[in-house]
PDB file with SEQRES, HELIX, SHEET and CRYST1 records, atoms N, CA, C and O in Angstrom:
SEQRES   1 A   83  UNK UNK UNK UNK UNK UNK UNK UNK UNK UNK UNK UNK UNK          
SEQRES   2 A   83  UNK UNK UNK UNK UNK UNK UNK UNK UNK UNK UNK UNK UNK          
SEQRES   3 A   83  UNK UNK UNK UNK UNK UNK UNK UNK UNK UNK UNK UNK UNK          
SEQRES   4 A   83  UNK UNK UNK UNK UNK UNK UNK UNK UNK UNK UNK UNK UNK          
SEQRES   5 A   83  UNK UNK UNK UNK UNK UNK UNK UNK UNK UNK UNK UNK UNK          
SEQRES   6 A   83  UNK UNK UNK UNK UNK UNK UNK UNK UNK UNK UNK UNK UNK          
SEQRES   7 A   83  UNK UNK UNK UNK UNK                                          
HELIX    1 AA1 UNK A    2  UNK A   12  1                                  11    
HELIX    2 AA2 UNK A   53  UNK A   55  5                                   3    
SHEET    1 AA1 4 UNK A  14  UNK A  17  0                                        
SHEET    2 AA1 4 UNK A  22  UNK A  26 -1                                        
SHEET    3 AA1 4 UNK A  31  UNK A  36 -1                                        
SHEET    4 AA1 4 UNK A  41  UNK A  46 -1                                        
SHEET    1 AA2 2 UNK A  57  UNK A  62  0                                        
SHEET    2 AA2 2 UNK A  65  UNK A  69 -1                                        
CRYST1    1.000    1.000    1.000  90.00  90.00  90.00 P 1           1          
ATOM      1  N   UNK A   1       7.745   1.249 -27.108  1.00  0.00           N  
ATOM      2  CA  UNK A   1       7.503   2.546 -26.508  1.00  0.00           C  
ATOM      3  C   UNK A   1       7.788   2.512 -25.007  1.00  0.00           C  
ATOM      4  O   UNK A   1       8.405   3.434 -24.475  1.00  0.00           O  
ATOM      5  N   UNK A   2       7.339   1.448 -24.316  1.00  0.00           N  
ATOM      6  CA  UNK A   2       7.574   1.322 -22.887  1.00  0.00           C  
ATOM      7  C   UNK A   2       9.069   1.256 -22.592  1.00  0.00           C  
ATOM      8  O   UNK A   2       9.531   1.808 -21.593  1.00  0.00           O  
ATOM      9  N   UNK A   3       9.832   0.578 -23.465  1.00  0.00           N  
ATOM     10  CA  UNK A   3      11.285   0.490 -23.260  1.00  0.00           C  
ATOM     11  C   UNK A   3      11.931   1.870 -23.341  1.00  0.00           C  
ATOM     12  O   UNK A   3      12.828   2.176 -22.555  1.00  0.00           O  
ATOM     13  N   UNK A   4      11.487   2.710 -24.284  1.00  0.00           N  
ATOM     14  CA  UNK A   4      12.024   4.066 -24.406  1.00  0.00           C  
ATOM     15  C   UNK A   4      11.696   4.889 -23.164  1.00  0.00           C  
ATOM     16  O   UNK A   4      12.546   5.622 -22.658  1.00  0.00           O  
ATOM     17  N   UNK A   5      10.467   4.767 -22.677  1.00  0.00           N  
ATOM     18  CA  UNK A   5      10.065   5.484 -21.474  1.00  0.00           C  
ATOM     19  C   UNK A   5      10.899   5.022 -20.283  1.00  0.00           C  
ATOM     20  O   UNK A   5      11.334   5.847 -19.480  1.00  0.00           O  
ATOM     21  N   UNK A   6      11.127   3.711 -20.158  1.00  0.00           N  
ATOM     22  CA  UNK A   6      11.953   3.181 -19.076  1.00  0.00           C  
ATOM     23  C   UNK A   6      13.370   3.748 -19.138  1.00  0.00           C  
ATOM     24  O   UNK A   6      13.946   4.088 -18.104  1.00  0.00           O  
ATOM     25  N   UNK A   7      13.939   3.853 -20.347  1.00  0.00           N  
ATOM     26  CA  UNK A   7      15.288   4.408 -20.504  1.00  0.00           C  
ATOM     27  C   UNK A   7      15.327   5.877 -20.109  1.00  0.00           C  
ATOM     28  O   UNK A   7      16.258   6.315 -19.433  1.00  0.00           O  
ATOM     29  N   UNK A   8      14.320   6.640 -20.528  1.00  0.00           N  
ATOM     30  CA  UNK A   8      14.258   8.063 -20.190  1.00  0.00           C  
ATOM     31  C   UNK A   8      14.164   8.240 -18.683  1.00  0.00           C  
ATOM     32  O   UNK A   8      14.897   9.043 -18.106  1.00  0.00           O  
ATOM     33  N   UNK A   9      13.265   7.495 -18.037  1.00  0.00           N  
ATOM     34  CA  UNK A   9      13.102   7.596 -16.589  1.00  0.00           C  
ATOM     35  C   UNK A   9      14.380   7.176 -15.862  1.00  0.00           C  
ATOM     36  O   UNK A   9      14.774   7.806 -14.880  1.00  0.00           O  
ATOM     37  N   UNK A  10      15.025   6.114 -16.344  1.00  0.00           N  
ATOM     38  CA  UNK A  10      16.264   5.652 -15.717  1.00  0.00           C  
ATOM     39  C   UNK A  10      17.349   6.720 -15.822  1.00  0.00           C  
ATOM     40  O   UNK A  10      18.088   6.942 -14.863  1.00  0.00           O  
ATOM     41  N   UNK A  11      17.455   7.384 -16.973  1.00  0.00           N  
ATOM     42  CA  UNK A  11      18.442   8.455 -17.148  1.00  0.00           C  
ATOM     43  C   UNK A  11      18.162   9.636 -16.238  1.00  0.00           C  
ATOM     44  O   UNK A  11      19.088  10.338 -15.834  1.00  0.00           O  
ATOM     45  N   UNK A  12      16.896   9.865 -15.910  1.00  0.00           N  
ATOM     46  CA  UNK A  12      16.525  10.946 -14.996  1.00  0.00           C  
ATOM     47  C   UNK A  12      16.674  10.530 -13.531  1.00  0.00           C  
ATOM     48  O   UNK A  12      16.528  11.357 -12.631  1.00  0.00           O  
ATOM     49  N   UNK A  13      16.965   9.254 -13.294  1.00  0.00           N  
ATOM     50  CA  UNK A  13      17.106   8.772 -11.927  1.00  0.00           C  
ATOM     51  C   UNK A  13      15.804   8.359 -11.295  1.00  0.00           C  
ATOM     52  O   UNK A  13      15.705   8.303 -10.069  1.00  0.00           O  
ATOM     53  N   UNK A  14      14.789   8.064 -12.105  1.00  0.00           N  
ATOM     54  CA  UNK A  14      13.478   7.678 -11.590  1.00  0.00           C  
ATOM     55  C   UNK A  14      13.256   6.200 -11.878  1.00  0.00           C  
ATOM     56  O   UNK A  14      13.374   5.750 -13.018  1.00  0.00           O  
ATOM     57  N   UNK A  15      12.934   5.460 -10.838  1.00  0.00           N  
ATOM     58  CA  UNK A  15      12.679   4.027 -10.973  1.00  0.00           C  
ATOM     59  C   UNK A  15      11.298   3.746 -10.413  1.00  0.00           C  
ATOM     60  O   UNK A  15      11.023   4.063  -9.256  1.00  0.00           O  
ATOM     61  N   UNK A  16      10.428   3.156 -11.215  1.00  0.00           N  
ATOM     62  CA  UNK A  16       9.083   2.817 -10.746  1.00  0.00           C  
ATOM     63  C   UNK A  16       9.012   1.308 -10.573  1.00  0.00           C  
ATOM     64  O   UNK A  16       9.203   0.550 -11.524  1.00  0.00           O  
ATOM     65  N   UNK A  17       8.735   0.883  -9.347  1.00  0.00           N  
ATOM     66  CA  UNK A  17       8.665  -0.526  -9.016  1.00  0.00           C  
ATOM     67  C   UNK A  17       7.219  -0.986  -9.173  1.00  0.00           C  
ATOM     68  O   UNK A  17       6.346  -0.552  -8.422  1.00  0.00           O  
ATOM     69  N   UNK A  18       6.963  -1.859 -10.138  1.00  0.00           N  
ATOM     70  CA  UNK A  18       5.599  -2.297 -10.434  1.00  0.00           C  
ATOM     71  C   UNK A  18       5.108  -3.337  -9.422  1.00  0.00           C  
ATOM     72  O   UNK A  18       3.919  -3.366  -9.106  1.00  0.00           O  
ATOM     73  N   UNK A  19       6.002  -4.190  -8.909  1.00  0.00           N  
ATOM     74  CA  UNK A  19       5.581  -5.251  -7.999  1.00  0.00           C  
ATOM     75  C   UNK A  19       4.965  -4.694  -6.712  1.00  0.00           C  
ATOM     76  O   UNK A  19       3.936  -5.188  -6.252  1.00  0.00           O  
ATOM     77  N   UNK A  20       5.577  -3.695  -6.149  1.00  0.00           N  
ATOM     78  CA  UNK A  20       5.040  -3.013  -4.971  1.00  0.00           C  
ATOM     79  C   UNK A  20       4.903  -1.555  -5.355  1.00  0.00           C  
ATOM     80  O   UNK A  20       5.298  -1.165  -6.454  1.00  0.00           O  
ATOM     81  N   UNK A  21       4.364  -0.765  -4.489  1.00  0.00           N  
ATOM     82  CA  UNK A  21       4.275   0.660  -4.781  1.00  0.00           C  
ATOM     83  C   UNK A  21       5.596   1.278  -4.366  1.00  0.00           C  
ATOM     84  O   UNK A  21       5.946   1.262  -3.186  1.00  0.00           O  
ATOM     85  N   UNK A  22       6.333   1.823  -5.325  1.00  0.00           N  
ATOM     86  CA  UNK A  22       7.612   2.422  -4.994  1.00  0.00           C  
ATOM     87  C   UNK A  22       8.099   3.338  -6.088  1.00  0.00           C  
ATOM     88  O   UNK A  22       7.861   3.093  -7.271  1.00  0.00           O  
ATOM     89  N   UNK A  23       8.782   4.397  -5.691  1.00  0.00           N  
ATOM     90  CA  UNK A  23       9.368   5.344  -6.635  1.00  0.00           C  
ATOM     91  C   UNK A  23      10.723   5.759  -6.080  1.00  0.00           C  
ATOM     92  O   UNK A  23      10.830   6.095  -4.900  1.00  0.00           O  
ATOM     93  N   UNK A  24      11.756   5.740  -6.912  1.00  0.00           N  
ATOM     94  CA  UNK A  24      13.082   6.203  -6.533  1.00  0.00           C  
ATOM     95  C   UNK A  24      13.418   7.408  -7.394  1.00  0.00           C  
ATOM     96  O   UNK A  24      13.223   7.377  -8.609  1.00  0.00           O  
ATOM     97  N   UNK A  25      13.925   8.474  -6.772  1.00  0.00           N  
ATOM     98  CA  UNK A  25      14.384   9.636  -7.509  1.00  0.00           C  
ATOM     99  C   UNK A  25      15.778   9.952  -6.988  1.00  0.00           C  
ATOM    100  O   UNK A  25      15.956  10.200  -5.796  1.00  0.00           O  
ATOM    101  N   UNK A  26      16.761   9.944  -7.871  1.00  0.00           N  
ATOM    102  CA  UNK A  26      18.123  10.176  -7.429  1.00  0.00           C  
ATOM    103  C   UNK A  26      18.830  11.199  -8.274  1.00  0.00           C  
ATOM    104  O   UNK A  26      18.445  11.452  -9.416  1.00  0.00           O  
ATOM    105  N   UNK A  27      19.851  11.779  -7.721  1.00  0.00           N  
ATOM    106  CA  UNK A  27      20.681  12.730  -8.440  1.00  0.00           C  
ATOM    107  C   UNK A  27      22.131  12.457  -8.123  1.00  0.00           C  
ATOM    108  O   UNK A  27      22.466  11.386  -7.617  1.00  0.00           O  
ATOM    109  N   UNK A  28      22.995  13.406  -8.412  1.00  0.00           N  
ATOM    110  CA  UNK A  28      24.409  13.222  -8.158  1.00  0.00           C  
ATOM    111  C   UNK A  28      24.739  13.206  -6.671  1.00  0.00           C  
ATOM    112  O   UNK A  28      25.623  12.462  -6.246  1.00  0.00           O  
ATOM    113  N   UNK A  29      24.048  14.010  -5.876  1.00  0.00           N  
ATOM    114  CA  UNK A  29      24.404  14.128  -4.470  1.00  0.00           C  
ATOM    115  C   UNK A  29      23.355  13.583  -3.517  1.00  0.00           C  
ATOM    116  O   UNK A  29      23.649  13.405  -2.335  1.00  0.00           O  
ATOM    117  N   UNK A  30      22.165  13.317  -3.976  1.00  0.00           N  
ATOM    118  CA  UNK A  30      21.139  12.813  -3.067  1.00  0.00           C  
ATOM    119  C   UNK A  30      20.169  11.920  -3.808  1.00  0.00           C  
ATOM    120  O   UNK A  30      20.084  11.947  -5.036  1.00  0.00           O  
ATOM    121  N   UNK A  31      19.448  11.136  -3.052  1.00  0.00           N  
ATOM    122  CA  UNK A  31      18.445  10.255  -3.635  1.00  0.00           C  
ATOM    123  C   UNK A  31      17.258  10.172  -2.680  1.00  0.00           C  
ATOM    124  O   UNK A  31      17.418  10.247  -1.462  1.00  0.00           O  
ATOM    125  N   UNK A  32      16.085  10.017  -3.245  1.00  0.00           N  
ATOM    126  CA  UNK A  32      14.860   9.897  -2.464  1.00  0.00           C  
ATOM    127  C   UNK A  32      14.166   8.614  -2.899  1.00  0.00           C  
ATOM    128  O   UNK A  32      14.024   8.345  -4.091  1.00  0.00           O  
ATOM    129  N   UNK A  33      13.738   7.830  -1.924  1.00  0.00           N  
ATOM    130  CA  UNK A  33      13.050   6.579  -2.225  1.00  0.00           C  
ATOM    131  C   UNK A  33      11.773   6.523  -1.398  1.00  0.00           C  
ATOM    132  O   UNK A  33      11.794   6.768  -0.192  1.00  0.00           O  
ATOM    133  N   UNK A  34      10.676   6.205  -2.045  1.00  0.00           N  
ATOM    134  CA  UNK A  34       9.386   6.076  -1.373  1.00  0.00           C  
ATOM    135  C   UNK A  34       8.852   4.672  -1.613  1.00  0.00           C  
ATOM    136  O   UNK A  34       8.906   4.162  -2.732  1.00  0.00           O  
ATOM    137  N   UNK A  35       8.338   4.051  -0.559  1.00  0.00           N  
ATOM    138  CA  UNK A  35       7.718   2.737  -0.726  1.00  0.00           C  
ATOM    139  C   UNK A  35       6.566   2.599   0.260  1.00  0.00           C  
ATOM    140  O   UNK A  35       6.476   3.332   1.245  1.00  0.00           O  
ATOM    141  N   UNK A  36       5.692   1.645  -0.027  1.00  0.00           N  
ATOM    142  CA  UNK A  36       4.547   1.366   0.838  1.00  0.00           C  
ATOM    143  C   UNK A  36       4.593  -0.077   1.267  1.00  0.00           C  
ATOM    144  O   UNK A  36       4.861  -0.976   0.469  1.00  0.00           O  
ATOM    145  N   UNK A  37       4.326  -0.287   2.544  1.00  0.00           N  
ATOM    146  CA  UNK A  37       4.143  -1.633   3.052  1.00  0.00           C  
ATOM    147  C   UNK A  37       2.653  -1.869   3.243  1.00  0.00           C  
ATOM    148  O   UNK A  37       1.831  -1.074   2.788  1.00  0.00           O  
ATOM    149  N   UNK A  38       2.308  -2.948   3.908  1.00  0.00           N  
ATOM    150  CA  UNK A  38       0.891  -3.223   4.150  1.00  0.00           C  
ATOM    151  C   UNK A  38       0.274  -2.224   5.114  1.00  0.00           C  
ATOM    152  O   UNK A  38      -0.906  -1.891   5.001  1.00  0.00           O  
ATOM    153  N   UNK A  39       1.083  -1.739   6.077  1.00  0.00           N  
ATOM    154  CA  UNK A  39       0.501  -0.852   7.088  1.00  0.00           C  
ATOM    155  C   UNK A  39       1.273   0.449   7.272  1.00  0.00           C  
ATOM    156  O   UNK A  39       1.006   1.197   8.212  1.00  0.00           O  
ATOM    157  N   UNK A  40       2.238   0.733   6.376  1.00  0.00           N  
ATOM    158  CA  UNK A  40       3.012   1.964   6.564  1.00  0.00           C  
ATOM    159  C   UNK A  40       3.564   2.497   5.246  1.00  0.00           C  
ATOM    160  O   UNK A  40       3.593   1.795   4.235  1.00  0.00           O  
ATOM    161  N   UNK A  41       3.997   3.740   5.280  1.00  0.00           N  
ATOM    162  CA  UNK A  41       4.673   4.391   4.163  1.00  0.00           C  
ATOM    163  C   UNK A  41       6.094   4.704   4.619  1.00  0.00           C  
ATOM    164  O   UNK A  41       6.307   5.041   5.783  1.00  0.00           O  
ATOM    165  N   UNK A  42       7.065   4.597   3.723  1.00  0.00           N  
ATOM    166  CA  UNK A  42       8.454   4.867   4.068  1.00  0.00           C  
ATOM    167  C   UNK A  42       9.045   5.828   3.049  1.00  0.00           C  
ATOM    168  O   UNK A  42       8.965   5.594   1.843  1.00  0.00           O  
ATOM    169  N   UNK A  43       9.642   6.918   3.542  1.00  0.00           N  
ATOM    170  CA  UNK A  43      10.359   7.869   2.706  1.00  0.00           C  
ATOM    171  C   UNK A  43      11.809   7.837   3.169  1.00  0.00           C  
ATOM    172  O   UNK A  43      12.104   8.153   4.321  1.00  0.00           O  
ATOM    173  N   UNK A  44      12.707   7.459   2.276  1.00  0.00           N  
ATOM    174  CA  UNK A  44      14.136   7.375   2.613  1.00  0.00           C  
ATOM    175  C   UNK A  44      14.882   8.416   1.803  1.00  0.00           C  
ATOM    176  O   UNK A  44      14.745   8.467   0.580  1.00  0.00           O  
ATOM    177  N   UNK A  45      15.676   9.252   2.476  1.00  0.00           N  
ATOM    178  CA  UNK A  45      16.438  10.309   1.826  1.00  0.00           C  
ATOM    179  C   UNK A  45      17.914  10.055   2.090  1.00  0.00           C  
ATOM    180  O   UNK A  45      18.325   9.964   3.247  1.00  0.00           O  
ATOM    181  N   UNK A  46      18.711   9.941   1.046  1.00  0.00           N  
ATOM    182  CA  UNK A  46      20.155   9.784   1.210  1.00  0.00           C  
ATOM    183  C   UNK A  46      20.792  11.161   1.198  1.00  0.00           C  
ATOM    184  O   UNK A  46      20.574  11.948   0.277  1.00  0.00           O  
ATOM    185  N   UNK A  47      21.591  11.453   2.239  1.00  0.00           N  
ATOM    186  CA  UNK A  47      22.274  12.741   2.336  1.00  0.00           C  
ATOM    187  C   UNK A  47      23.754  12.490   2.584  1.00  0.00           C  
ATOM    188  O   UNK A  47      24.192  11.345   2.690  1.00  0.00           O  
ATOM    189  N   UNK A  48      24.517  13.570   2.674  1.00  0.00           N  
ATOM    190  CA  UNK A  48      25.952  13.484   2.926  1.00  0.00           C  
ATOM    191  C   UNK A  48      26.196  12.689   4.213  1.00  0.00           C  
ATOM    192  O   UNK A  48      25.659  13.057   5.258  1.00  0.00           O  
ATOM    193  N   UNK A  49      26.980  11.624   4.173  1.00  0.00           N  
ATOM    194  CA  UNK A  49      27.185  10.795   5.364  1.00  0.00           C  
ATOM    195  C   UNK A  49      27.932  11.505   6.489  1.00  0.00           C  
ATOM    196  O   UNK A  49      27.985  10.987   7.604  1.00  0.00           O  
ATOM    197  N   UNK A  50      28.509  12.673   6.226  1.00  0.00           N  
ATOM    198  CA  UNK A  50      29.191  13.431   7.280  1.00  0.00           C  
ATOM    199  C   UNK A  50      28.201  14.151   8.200  1.00  0.00           C  
ATOM    200  O   UNK A  50      28.590  14.656   9.253  1.00  0.00           O  
ATOM    201  N   UNK A  51      26.926  14.201   7.808  1.00  0.00           N  
ATOM    202  CA  UNK A  51      25.900  14.841   8.642  1.00  0.00           C  
ATOM    203  C   UNK A  51      25.500  13.866   9.744  1.00  0.00           C  
ATOM    204  O   UNK A  51      25.130  12.725   9.470  1.00  0.00           O  
ATOM    205  N   UNK A  52      25.576  14.324  10.988  1.00  0.00           N  
ATOM    206  CA  UNK A  52      25.192  13.479  12.121  1.00  0.00           C  
ATOM    207  C   UNK A  52      23.720  13.727  12.470  1.00  0.00           C  
ATOM    208  O   UNK A  52      23.156  14.767  12.130  1.00  0.00           O  
ATOM    209  N   UNK A  53      23.117  12.761  13.147  1.00  0.00           N  
ATOM    210  CA  UNK A  53      21.672  12.845  13.409  1.00  0.00           C  
ATOM    211  C   UNK A  53      21.284  14.045  14.254  1.00  0.00           C  
ATOM    212  O   UNK A  53      20.149  14.511  14.156  1.00  0.00           O  
ATOM    213  N   UNK A  54      22.188  14.563  15.085  1.00  0.00           N  
ATOM    214  CA  UNK A  54      21.849  15.728  15.898  1.00  0.00           C  
ATOM    215  C   UNK A  54      21.797  17.015  15.071  1.00  0.00           C  
ATOM    216  O   UNK A  54      21.358  18.049  15.574  1.00  0.00           O  
ATOM    217  N   UNK A  55      22.240  16.969  13.804  1.00  0.00           N  
ATOM    218  CA  UNK A  55      22.206  18.152  12.944  1.00  0.00           C  
ATOM    219  C   UNK A  55      21.022  18.123  11.965  1.00  0.00           C  
ATOM    220  O   UNK A  55      20.872  19.026  11.142  1.00  0.00           O  
ATOM    221  N   UNK A  56      20.191  17.087  12.059  1.00  0.00           N  
ATOM    222  CA  UNK A  56      19.027  16.945  11.179  1.00  0.00           C  
ATOM    223  C   UNK A  56      17.776  17.387  11.937  1.00  0.00           C  
ATOM    224  O   UNK A  56      17.561  16.982  13.079  1.00  0.00           O  
ATOM    225  N   UNK A  57      16.955  18.218  11.297  1.00  0.00           N  
ATOM    226  CA  UNK A  57      15.711  18.691  11.904  1.00  0.00           C  
ATOM    227  C   UNK A  57      14.550  18.270  11.016  1.00  0.00           C  
ATOM    228  O   UNK A  57      14.601  18.438   9.797  1.00  0.00           O  
ATOM    229  N   UNK A  58      13.510  17.726  11.623  1.00  0.00           N  
ATOM    230  CA  UNK A  58      12.301  17.358  10.892  1.00  0.00           C  
ATOM    231  C   UNK A  58      11.112  18.059  11.540  1.00  0.00           C  
ATOM    232  O   UNK A  58      10.988  18.080  12.765  1.00  0.00           O  
ATOM    233  N   UNK A  59      10.240  18.632  10.714  1.00  0.00           N  
ATOM    234  CA  UNK A  59       9.092  19.392  11.203  1.00  0.00           C  
ATOM    235  C   UNK A  59       7.840  18.997  10.432  1.00  0.00           C  
ATOM    236  O   UNK A  59       7.895  18.722   9.233  1.00  0.00           O  
ATOM    237  N   UNK A  60       6.727  18.972  11.128  1.00  0.00           N  
ATOM    238  CA  UNK A  60       5.434  18.889  10.467  1.00  0.00           C  
ATOM    239  C   UNK A  60       4.994  20.335  10.294  1.00  0.00           C  
ATOM    240  O   UNK A  60       4.486  20.946  11.234  1.00  0.00           O  
ATOM    241  N   UNK A  61       5.187  20.893   9.088  1.00  0.00           N  
ATOM    242  CA  UNK A  61       4.959  22.317   8.858  1.00  0.00           C  
ATOM    243  C   UNK A  61       3.479  22.655   8.833  1.00  0.00           C  
ATOM    244  O   UNK A  61       3.061  23.701   9.331  1.00  0.00           O  
ATOM    245  N   UNK A  62       2.713  21.787   8.266  1.00  0.00           N  
ATOM    246  CA  UNK A  62       1.256  21.923   8.215  1.00  0.00           C  
ATOM    247  C   UNK A  62       0.717  20.523   7.976  1.00  0.00           C  
ATOM    248  O   UNK A  62       1.475  19.652   7.549  1.00  0.00           O  
ATOM    249  N   UNK A  63      -0.545  20.276   8.230  1.00  0.00           N  
ATOM    250  CA  UNK A  63      -1.073  18.936   8.002  1.00  0.00           C  
ATOM    251  C   UNK A  63      -0.770  18.459   6.569  1.00  0.00           C  
ATOM    252  O   UNK A  63      -1.150  19.105   5.592  1.00  0.00           O  
ATOM    253  N   UNK A  64      -0.092  17.339   6.473  1.00  0.00           N  
ATOM    254  CA  UNK A  64       0.231  16.763   5.160  1.00  0.00           C  
ATOM    255  C   UNK A  64       1.569  17.190   4.584  1.00  0.00           C  
ATOM    256  O   UNK A  64       1.921  16.757   3.486  1.00  0.00           O  
ATOM    257  N   UNK A  65       2.341  18.037   5.297  1.00  0.00           N  
ATOM    258  CA  UNK A  65       3.631  18.489   4.772  1.00  0.00           C  
ATOM    259  C   UNK A  65       4.720  18.332   5.831  1.00  0.00           C  
ATOM    260  O   UNK A  65       4.641  18.923   6.908  1.00  0.00           O  
ATOM    261  N   UNK A  66       5.729  17.536   5.516  1.00  0.00           N  
ATOM    262  CA  UNK A  66       6.880  17.338   6.398  1.00  0.00           C  
ATOM    263  C   UNK A  66       8.078  18.041   5.766  1.00  0.00           C  
ATOM    264  O   UNK A  66       8.288  17.958   4.556  1.00  0.00           O  
ATOM    265  N   UNK A  67       8.847  18.723   6.581  1.00  0.00           N  
ATOM    266  CA  UNK A  67      10.057  19.413   6.122  1.00  0.00           C  
ATOM    267  C   UNK A  67      11.256  18.811   6.851  1.00  0.00           C  
ATOM    268  O   UNK A  67      11.234  18.675   8.074  1.00  0.00           O  
ATOM    269  N   UNK A  68      12.297  18.451   6.112  1.00  0.00           N  
ATOM    270  CA  UNK A  68      13.529  17.928   6.696  1.00  0.00           C  
ATOM    271  C   UNK A  68      14.653  18.877   6.317  1.00  0.00           C  
ATOM    272  O   UNK A  68      14.790  19.259   5.155  1.00  0.00           O  
ATOM    273  N   UNK A  69      15.455  19.254   7.301  1.00  0.00           N  
ATOM    274  CA  UNK A  69      16.520  20.234   7.076  1.00  0.00           C  
ATOM    275  C   UNK A  69      17.835  19.707   7.641  1.00  0.00           C  
ATOM    276  O   UNK A  69      17.859  19.123   8.725  1.00  0.00           O  
ATOM    277  N   UNK A  70      18.929  19.913   6.907  1.00  0.00           N  
ATOM    278  CA  UNK A  70      20.265  19.593   7.389  1.00  0.00           C  
ATOM    279  C   UNK A  70      21.233  20.610   6.801  1.00  0.00           C  
ATOM    280  O   UNK A  70      20.962  21.180   5.744  1.00  0.00           O  
ATOM    281  N   UNK A  71      22.362  20.846   7.472  1.00  0.00           N  
ATOM    282  CA  UNK A  71      23.281  21.897   7.014  1.00  0.00           C  
ATOM    283  C   UNK A  71      24.058  21.494   5.762  1.00  0.00           C  
ATOM    284  O   UNK A  71      24.268  20.312   5.491  1.00  0.00           O  
ATOM    285  N   UNK A  72      24.474  22.502   5.016  1.00  0.00           N  
ATOM    286  CA  UNK A  72      25.357  22.277   3.875  1.00  0.00           C  
ATOM    287  C   UNK A  72      26.775  22.085   4.398  1.00  0.00           C  
ATOM    288  O   UNK A  72      27.171  22.707   5.384  1.00  0.00           O  
ATOM    289  N   UNK A  73      27.523  21.237   3.744  1.00  0.00           N  
ATOM    290  CA  UNK A  73      28.927  21.059   4.076  1.00  0.00           C  
ATOM    291  C   UNK A  73      29.731  21.454   2.842  1.00  0.00           C  
ATOM    292  O   UNK A  73      29.556  20.892   1.761  1.00  0.00           O  
ATOM    293  N   UNK A  74      30.594  22.409   3.023  1.00  0.00           N  
ATOM    294  CA  UNK A  74      31.430  22.855   1.904  1.00  0.00           C  
ATOM    295  C   UNK A  74      32.493  21.813   1.631  1.00  0.00           C  
ATOM    296  O   UNK A  74      33.048  21.221   2.557  1.00  0.00           O  
ATOM    297  N   UNK A  75      32.774  21.591   0.361  1.00  0.00           N  
ATOM    298  CA  UNK A  75      33.834  20.637   0.022  1.00  0.00           C  
ATOM    299  C   UNK A  75      35.174  21.232   0.398  1.00  0.00           C  
ATOM    300  O   UNK A  75      35.325  22.451   0.480  1.00  0.00           O  
ATOM    301  N   UNK A  76      36.119  20.388   0.619  1.00  0.00           N  
ATOM    302  CA  UNK A  76      37.439  20.809   1.055  1.00  0.00           C  
ATOM    303  C   UNK A  76      38.349  21.052  -0.149  1.00  0.00           C  
ATOM    304  O   UNK A  76      39.499  20.614  -0.162  1.00  0.00           O  
ATOM    305  N   UNK A  77      37.832  21.746  -1.150  1.00  0.00           N  
ATOM    306  CA  UNK A  77      38.619  22.032  -2.342  1.00  0.00           C  
ATOM    307  C   UNK A  77      39.737  23.025  -2.067  1.00  0.00           C  
ATOM    308  O   UNK A  77      39.801  23.630  -0.997  1.00  0.00           O  
ATOM    309  N   UNK A  78      40.598  23.179  -3.029  1.00  0.00           N  
ATOM    310  CA  UNK A  78      41.738  24.068  -2.901  1.00  0.00           C  
ATOM    311  C   UNK A  78      41.589  25.225  -3.890  1.00  0.00           C  
ATOM    312  O   UNK A  78      41.261  25.014  -5.057  1.00  0.00           O  
ATOM    313  N   UNK A  79      41.832  26.451  -3.414  1.00  0.00           N  
ATOM    314  CA  UNK A  79      41.801  27.611  -4.301  1.00  0.00           C  
ATOM    315  C   UNK A  79      43.077  27.634  -5.139  1.00  0.00           C  
ATOM    316  O   UNK A  79      44.184  27.481  -4.622  1.00  0.00           O  
ATOM    317  N   UNK A  80      42.893  27.829  -6.435  1.00  0.00           N  
ATOM    318  CA  UNK A  80      44.029  27.897  -7.345  1.00  0.00           C  
ATOM    319  C   UNK A  80      43.992  29.251  -8.022  1.00  0.00           C  
ATOM    320  O   UNK A  80      42.976  29.597  -8.625  1.00  0.00           O  
ATOM    321  N   UNK A  81      45.082  30.049  -7.945  1.00  0.00           N  
ATOM    322  CA  UNK A  81      45.082  31.350  -8.591  1.00  0.00           C  
ATOM    323  C   UNK A  81      45.057  31.220 -10.114  1.00  0.00           C  
ATOM    324  O   UNK A  81      45.723  30.358 -10.689  1.00  0.00           O  
ATOM    325  N   UNK A  82      44.281  32.085 -10.751  1.00  0.00           N  
ATOM    326  CA  UNK A  82      44.170  32.094 -12.209  1.00  0.00           C  
ATOM    327  C   UNK A  82      44.701  33.429 -12.721  1.00  0.00           C  
ATOM    328  O   UNK A  82      44.297  34.484 -12.233  1.00  0.00           O  
ATOM    329  N   UNK A  83      45.592  33.392 -13.688  1.00  0.00           N  
ATOM    330  CA  UNK A  83      46.159  34.624 -14.229  1.00  0.00           C  
ATOM    331  C   UNK A  83      45.606  34.914 -15.602  1.00  0.00           C  
ATOM    332  O   UNK A  83      45.971  35.916 -16.217  1.00  0.00           O  
TER     333      UNK A  83                                                      
END                                                                             
């Protein structure tokens, strides 16, 4: 049963690290990783590498809630006419 649950979580992009406290959640375009050390908590967010640090905004919106914002970048696709 645990193996089936591990497969389901892995397919959803969720990894639970039993040795330390950690959770990874990933998707096609971004991933979030949380871990705890002895004296700190770390939240790592993977975003489009074309975003520079001066375009990222972080806010403490209310006690206990952090908001991180960065702009969307449109892909450089090509329009193809359809008849």
